[in-house]
C-alpha positions, 0 to 999 in steps of 0.5 A: 367870394362876395356872394357867399358872405351875404349868403352866410350872412342872410343865413344866420338872421334866419337861425336867429329869427327862428331861434328868437321866434320872430314872426315872419308876417310882422316882420315883413310887415313892419314899417311896409317892409323897411324894417326888415329891410334895414335890419337884413342891410343891419346885419350885412354889415355885421361885424359881430357873425362871429358872437352870432354863430356862437349865440346859436351853437350856446342856445343863446336867449335875447339878453346873450344876443343884446348884448352884441346884435344891432338888431336884437330890438326889432327880433323882440319887437316881431317874436311870436305871442305865444 
């Protein structure tokens, strides 16, 4: 079903954001919220969901993510400053 696919893609994005230590406040406030909405839409239409899952399972890093993820730049810009 379409709704299941949407939730799977959003779950993947949430897991990637967690792995990349994205600051949720920065992400949701960036460009008045439009950057996050654009990133969600990009993820929803992304054809690299298998690569994304493999990246998560293998404990990937930002360099590996940047090889296939169209949102890698957004995630990098929104990372927590630890």
